[in-house]
N, C-alpha and C positions, 0 to 999 in steps of 0.2 A: 836433583830430580827434574827440575825444569830443563836443565841442559840436556839430560838424557832424552826427554820427550822431544826436544827440538831436533836432536840428532836422528832419532827414529823417524820423525816426520819428514826430515830432509831426505833420508834414505828411501822412504816410501815414495816421495815425489820423484826421485831419480828412477826408481823401478817403474812407476807408472809412465813417466816420460819416455823411458826406453821402450816400453811395450807399445806406446802410441806411435813412436817413431818407426818401430818395426812394422806395425800395421800399415803406416803410410807408405813405406818402401814397398811392401808387398802389393798394395793397391796400385802402385805405379807399374808393377810387373804383370799383375793378373787383372784381366777385365771381367771379374766376377760380379754378378748382380742378380739377386741381392748378396751383399757381402756376408760371408760366413761368420758364425759366432766365434770360432777359433780356427786359425790357420797358421801353419808353420811351413816354411820352405825346406826342402832337402835337395840333395845333389843328384837324385835319380831322374831318369827320363825314359819315357816309353815312346818308341817310334811307331807311327801309323804306317804300316806296310801291308802287303797283300795277304799275310797270314794273320792279320788282326782279327780277333774273335772275342765274343762276349759269352760268358758262361753264367747260368743261373742255377741256384741250388735246387729249385723245384719249379714246375710249370704252372702250378695253381696261381690264381690271382691275376694282377694287372701287369706284372713285370715283363712277361715273355713278349706280348704284343707291343708293349712300349719299347722294349729293347730292339725289336725289329725296326721300328721307326727311328730309333737312335742310330742304328747302324746305317740306315739310308741317309740320315742327315750327315753323319761323319764322312761317308764316302762321297756324297755330293759336295761337301765343303772342301774336301782334300783332293778329290779326283783320283783317289787310290782304288784300284780294282781288287777288292777283297775276294778271297777264294770262297769263304763261307758267309753267305748273306743273311743267315739266320742264327739266333743264339743256340748254344748247346746246353744240355743239362749236365751239371757237375763235370764240366770239362777240366781236367787237371792242368793242362798246359795253355789255358785260355789267356788272352791278353788282359781282359777285364773280367773279374770274378765278382758276381753279385750274390750276396748271401742275406736273406731276410728270414725272420723267425715265423711270422704269421701273416695271413691275409686279413686285412682289417676291414671292419664295417666303416663305411664312410659316414662320419658324423662329427659334430662339434667336439673338439678335444682329442681327435685321433692323433696318435703318435706319428710325427712326420720327421723325426730326427734321423740322422744317418752319420756314418763315418766314412771317409774316403782317404785312402793312402796309396800314393804312387811309390811302388817299390822299384827295384832294379829290373825292368823288363815287364812288369805287370802292375795292374791297378786292382785294389780291393775296395769294394763298396759293401758295407754291412749296415743293417738296420733291423729294428724290431719288427716293423711292418712293411708290407709291399709299398705303401704310400711313401714311406721314408726312402725306399729304394728308388722310386721315381724321381724324388727330389735330388738324390745323389747322382743319378744318371744325367740330369740336366746340368749339374755342376761339372760333370765329366766333359760334356760337350763344350762348355765355356772355357775349359782349361786347354783346349786345343790351340797350339801355337805353331809357328813355322819359322824357318830361316830360308836361305836361298836354295837349299838342297833337299829339305825334308819337312814333313809335318810331324809333330810330336806332342806328347802330354808332359808338361814339366813337373818336376818333383814337388809335391806338397803332402802334408797331412792335415786333414780337415775334420773337425768335430762340429756338427752344425745342428741347430734346432731353431724353430721360429720363435720370435718374441710374442707374437699374437696368434691366436687360433682362428680368427676371422679375418681373412684377407681377400676382399671381394671386389668384383666389378658389377655394377648394375648397368644393363643396357635397356633403354626405353625403346620398345618396338611399337608403341602406340602412335606417337606423333609422326614417325616415319617407320614403316615396316622394314625389317631387315631379314632377308631370306636365310635359309639354312646354311649356305656356304659362308655367309658373313659371320654367323654365330660360331661355326666350327673353327674357322681360322682364328677367331679371337679367343676361343677356348684353348687352342694350341698355344697361342701367345701367352695366355694366362699361365698355363702349365709350365711353360719355359721360364717364367718369372716366379714360379712356386706360389702362385695365387690359388686359392682353394674354394671360393664361393662365387657362383654365377647367379646374380639376382636378376630375375627375368620379369621386367615390368610389362605385364601383358595387357593392361587396360588403362584407358584414360579418356579424356573428353574427345580425343581425335580418333580413337579406334579401339575396338575390342578384338583381340587377336587369337581367340581360342574357338575352334569349331565345336560347338556344343550340340549334342544330340537331344539333350533335355530342353534347351531353350535355343532352337535353331535361328530365331530371328536375331540373336546377338551377332552372329557372323554374317547373316544374310543382309541385315540393315545397318550393322554397326562397324563394318570392317572394310568397305569398298572392295570386297573380294580378296583381301589380303589377310590371311590368317594361317595358323598352324593346325594341322590335323592331329589326332591322338597318336597315330604312328610316328609323325614327325616329332612330337614332343617326347615320346619315348626314346626316339633316336638321339635327340639332343641330350637327354638325361643320361642315357647309356654312354654316349660319346664323352660327356663330362666325367662320369664315374670312372671310366677307363684311364682318365688323366688325373684322378685324385681330386676332382672338383665337385662340390655339392651344388645342387640347383635349388634355389628358393624362389617359388613363384610369387608374384604380386597381382592381386585384383584390388584395385584402388577404390575404396568406398569410405564414407557415404558421399563425399565430394568427388570431383574429377570423374563424374559418372555420366556425362552427356551421351557417350556412345551406348551405354546400357539403356538409358532412358529413351534414346531414339528408337530402340527396338521394343521396349516395354514401358511406355509412358505412364501407365497406371501405377508404377512404382515410385513416381516422382512426388515431390512435395508441393508442386504448384499445378493445380488442375487447369486444363486448357492450354498449358504452355506448349509452344511449338518446338518440341525437342528434335534437334537435328545434329548429326555428327559435326563437331566443331572443326573449323578450318583454320582458325587463328591460334595464336599462342596466348597463354595467360591463365588467370584464375577465373572460373565461370560459376554462375549461380546454380545450375541444375544439381540437385542433391536428392539422394534416396530419402524416402519418408520414414523416419525412425519410429513412428507410431502405427504404421500399417503392418499388420501381421503377415500380409502377403510378401513383404520385403524379406522377412526372415525365412519364410518358406522357400522363396526364390534362392536366397543365398545358401540355405541348407542344401537344397537340391543341387545347386551349382557346385558347391564345395564337395559334395558327395561324388560328383562326376570328375572333378579336377584332382582332388587329393590323391587318388590311387596312382596317378601318373607321376607323382613326385614323392619319392620315398623319404625325403628329408623330414626331420622332426618339426621344422618351422614353416609357417605359411604367413606371408606378408599381406596385411590388409590395407596398406596405405594409411588412410586416416588423416591426411594432411590438408591444409589450406581450405578448410570448409568455413567460409565466412558467414554461412547461415542466413543469407538474404531471403531465400525461399522459405526457410523455416519461420522467419520473422513475419512473413506475409501470409502465413497459413494460420487461421484462427483456431482450428482444432489442435494444431501443434502447440500453440500458445496456451490453450486451455489445459492440455496434457502437462506441459511444463509447470503450470501453476498448481495443478492437482498433486503432482509428484514433489513439489517444493524445490524444483530446479531453479537455480538463480540465474542461469545463463545457458547459452547454447553449448558451452563446453560441458556442462553437466549432462545435457541431453545427449551429446556425442559419447560421453562416458557410458551412459545407459545403452547406447547402440553398440559400442565396442565390447562391452562385457557380454552382451548377448552373442556376439560373434565369437568371442573367446569360448563360450560354452558350446557353441555349435562345432567349432574346430576340435575341442576336447573330445567330443563324441567320436571324431575320426582319428583320435590319438595324435593330434597336432597341437603345437604350441603357437601362440600368436606373436607376430612381430609387426611393428608399425612405426611410422614416423613419429617424432617426439610429441606430437599433439595427443597421442593416446595415453600419455603418462598422467594418471590421476590417482587419487587415494583408493579408488575401487578396483583398479587394474591389478590382477594377480602378479606376484613377483616372478612368475614363470615367463612372463612376456619379455621380449627383447625390445628395448627402446632404440630406435634408429634415429640418431641425432643429426639433424640437418640445420638447425637454427643456431647461429653463433652466440646469441645473447638471450637470456631469459630472466625475467624479473626475479630478483632475489638471489640469482646465481650468475654473477657477472662473467663467470668462466664457461658458461654454456650449458645446454641441456644434458650433455653427456655427464658432466660432473654432478648435476642435480640428480640424474638417474642413478648413478652408482652410489651416491651418498644416501639415496632413499631405498637402496636394496635391490635395484634392478641391474641386470646385465645390459650392457649397451654397446653399440657400434657407432663409430663416428663417420659422418660423410661431410660435415662442414669443413670447408677448405680443401676438399678433394672433389669438388664439382668441376670436372675438367671441361665441361661445356662453357664455363665462364672464361675460358681461354686465357688463363693466367700462366705466368712463367713457371717452368719446372722448379725453379729455386723456391718459389712460394710454397708449392705443395710439399716439396722435399723437407723443408725445415719445420713443417707443422706436424707435431707429434700427437697421436691419438689421445694420450692422457694429458697432454700439455705439461705445464710446470706446477700444477696445483698439488699441494701436499695431500696425499691419500693414505689411508691405512692399507695394510696388506690385503685385507678382505675387499676393500674398494678397488684397489689396483686389479685384483683378479676378476672383478666384474667388468672391467674394460676389455671387451672381447677382441677389439681391433678396429679396423676401418674398412671403408668401402668406397671405391671410386664410383662416381655417378655420371653416366653418359646420357643426359637428357637429349632427345633427338629432334627438338623443334627445328634446328638449323642444319641437320646432317642427314645424309642419304646413304644408301649402301655404298655409293662411290666414295664418299668422303669420311665416313665414320671412323675408319682405321686411323686416319690422319689426326683425328681429334683425340683418340684414345692413346695412340702410341707415337713416340716412345715415352712420353711423360709418365705413363702409368708404370713403366718399368722402374722408374725412380721412386714412385710411391710404393711399389711392391717392396722395395728395399726398406722404406720407412716402416712397413708393417712386419717385415721379417727380422731385420737386423737390429743390433743394439742401438739404443737411443744415442749413444756417443758417436755412431757412424754418421757424420753429417758434413763432411768436407765437400763443399760445392765444386771445387776444381776437380777433385778426384771423381765425384759423381758424374760430372759432365764428360770427363775423359772416357770413363767406362761406358757411359750411356751412348756415346757416339758409336762405339764398337757393337754394343748390344742392338742398336737400331738397325744396323746392317744385318745382323743375325736374325732379327725378327722377320726380315724379308724372306729368308730361307723357308719360313713356315707358311708363306703365302700371304702374309699381311701386306696390304697395299698402301701403307702410309707414305711410301716414297714414290712408287710407280704411278700413283693416281694423278699426280700433279701434271705430268706432261700430257696426259690424256685431256685434262681440262684446258691446258694452254693451247693444245692443237685445236680444240673446239673454239677457243676465243680468237685465235689468229686465223682460223680456217685454213691452216697450212701446217707444214712440218717445221716452219721457221719460228721456233719458240725461244731462242736464246735470249732475246731482249727482254722477254717477260720473266724468264728464269732469273735474270738479274734483279728485277723488281721484287719477285717473291722472296728473295733472300734478304730484303731489307724492309719490307712491309709486312705487317701482321694484321689479322682480323681485329676489329674493335672488340674490346673486352667487357666482361661483366654485363652482358645483355644489352649493351648500347647499340649493337648492330640492329636489333629488332625491338627497339624501345617501345613499350606499350603493346607489343605483340601483334601489331596490325600492318607492318610493312610487308611481311611475308605471310603467305598462306601455306598450308601443307603441300599444295601442288605447284607452288612457285618454283622458278628455276633456281637450283643450287649448283650451278655450273659456272659461276661467275668468278671474277678475279679474287674476291674475298675468300671463296671456297678453295682456291689454289694456294692461298697463303696459310701459314701455320704459325703457331706460337714459337718463341725462341728462334726467330729468323737467324740463320747461321751467319751470314755476312755482317748483319747488324751487331750481333754479339761480338764478333771479332773486331769490328771497327771501333766500337765503343771501348773495348779493352785497349786497343792501340792508342786511342786518344788519351786515355788515362796514362799509359806508358810514356807517350810523347810529352805530356804535360809535366810528368815527373822527371823525365830524362830526354830532352829534345835533341837527340843525336841524329846524324845523317842517316843511320840505319833505320831508325824509327820513322823518320820522315819519308824514306823510300817505301816503306811498308804502307804508309797512308796513301802515298801517291798511286800505288797499285789499285787501291779501292776507288779513288776518284777517277782514275783512268778507265776502270771497268765500267763505271756508271756513264762516263762520257761515250765510250764505245757502244754501250747498250742502247743509248738514245739514237746513235747513228743507225744502228740496225733497226730500231723501232720505226724510224722515219721511212725505211725502205719497205715496210709492210704495206700491203693493200688494206686501207683502213675500212673499218666497219663501226657500227654504233657502239659496240662494247669497247673497242680499242680507242675510240675518240674520247671516251671518258677518262682514259689514262694519260692522254697526251699532255695536258696542262701541267700536271705534277712532274711528269718525266722531263718536260722542257725546263722546268725550274730546277730540277735535280741536276740536269746538264749544266745549267748556267752557274749554279753555286759551286759545282764540282770543278768547273773550268777555272774559276777564280782561286779556289783553294789550291789547285794544282800549280797555278802560276806562283802563288806565295811560297809554297813548299819547295819549288824549284829555284827560288831566289830571284824571280823576276819582279820588276817593279809593280807595286799595287798601291794606288793612292787611296785617300780617305773615302772618296765617292764610291769606289768599288767595294770597300769594306761595308759601307752603308747599304750598298746593293745586296750584299750577303744577308744583312739583318732583315731587309724587306722580304727577300725570297724565303728565308727560313720561316718567317711568320706565315707565308702562304703555304709552305710545306707542312706546317703544324696542323692545317685543316684536314679533316678526314677525306679520303679519296675512295669513293665507291665502297663504303663500309670497311675500310682499312685505315691504318695509320702508319706513317713513316717513323720507324723506331730508331733511326740514327740521328734524329733532330737534336736530342740532348747532347750527343757526342759532337755534333757540328757546332752547337752553341759553346760548348766547353773549349773546343779547338779555337774558335774565333776569339774567345777571351784570352786564351794562351798566346795566340799570335799577336794580339794587341799589346799584351803585357811585355812581350819580348821585342817590341819595336819593329814589327814587320810592315809598318805603314810608312810610305814615303810622303 
């Protein structure tokens, strides 16, 4: 019996291993992201030529207009002059045939599954809903390949469905306002990555971004003239809906309310306080007064005005980071707490949140809030938005606490892309983690949400902070948990990053604009060299304490031109690892190319007409040149004595220091290379 079990287990392992190997090989061939649930290759191929057409089985719903856009993208990418630039209805001889059963209401849990099959000369996309058809069309675009003579769609059969129902991006438009065109191009990018929730953070200490007819002072005094009108909001909601994306608004209360109180100070918890729109970053004291009936009248009227603009079932009330200082300083609030038997400010905020939940229920909306809203009194209909990594009693985080207590939850912890951490970090972090959960608890994990807080981003730079890393996170939300090979992800992400630019996303093109501004010329090559090995300081160390920058400070600096996962730094550090393990002539020559590039970059940098911004970069660039020259000599076999090796160590220590809010991310590779060269006797 034991022998039989061992044989069966061994056979199962072979089958699983074969399946995994097959998937790996396919991921080398296809640059799909997110990776489908099931994919098989076949020998078919569909050429993209001038008679390329898309047929839809009916014109209702979202698919027709979406397919028009898909055709434009296909022709723009391939350069093929198609004869029919618009889809046909029930075309028998169409190249791509899309068949869906029903037009879906856009809501949590909508069916987004689809099947795609490349036949001999045609492609079939079938789905239950029009939303699923949109997802299939995006996969179709990613399947386009080419050789030296033609563009084509290679043969596959795909059965696909998302792992999670909630796959979102939050964009904070309060700290820095982002115009309509910024939101729309990011919605296009979200749709291309099969993301389905846009969380619109409309208010905070630094701005209130809704033009209210009921309370006009909100936008007159709380927005610096930067806000969205009702027609604009309807436009964004409609634009998102057409792409299968829900829009969830957030009005953050009772904390993060400085902009509201700048307009209506009588709603605040501290009489006589000079409420002004905040210009710095951080957590501030101004808080709505939870015992003032006028506060609830205000919020009721405000919600009555906002809710009709957003058809989604959920409304986000924020509820985070209320430290309660102004509550503690208010005697009437303290007396109220004592009378009600509230032990602390958390109990008082629960009282406030439940009142808001009842107001929203009046308008047929369910409450969503950051994880501070989770208390015994909060109805289980609320969604807990988990942002804190650790909570007392639940070492695995507030999301686990929420689902174990019967709440549905969405995770944002470790998807805070404004923290400027590597794509690898985000990609390997799973919404449900590795905590054992029951089936019911697993079902309460709705998914995840990328959070783009905008203290340090403007419309010019925001795309570079969201993309392309969010594409990898989108895969984490859509694909199987087992899809987590970093090498495969990075290979596919490089291709997807270029495709995102086709949608108007500026994550690549913005950089040269900034570099031209810094150099005051078109000669940006030397700074391009630097931006490929320097990255912005991470996890809020760029603006530690929130007071180095104000909302109106310049965000056109060198740090803004740098991005996470600096391309040459990643390549260099991998090369060092490879050389350390196998110090061949070929590996040495590859390293020499990098050092030569940095030496040449400094030569070009010295030719620039200097200005105060460039002067700040000169010291590090000079040290980079110095250490690169020594390494180049060593790798070329030229004599280097102990003193020059000591010089490397000293220069590396200087290069470890931040440079204008950036860090040189090849330093660890340089140190490892130095250790390797020493061990191999390259010192004379």
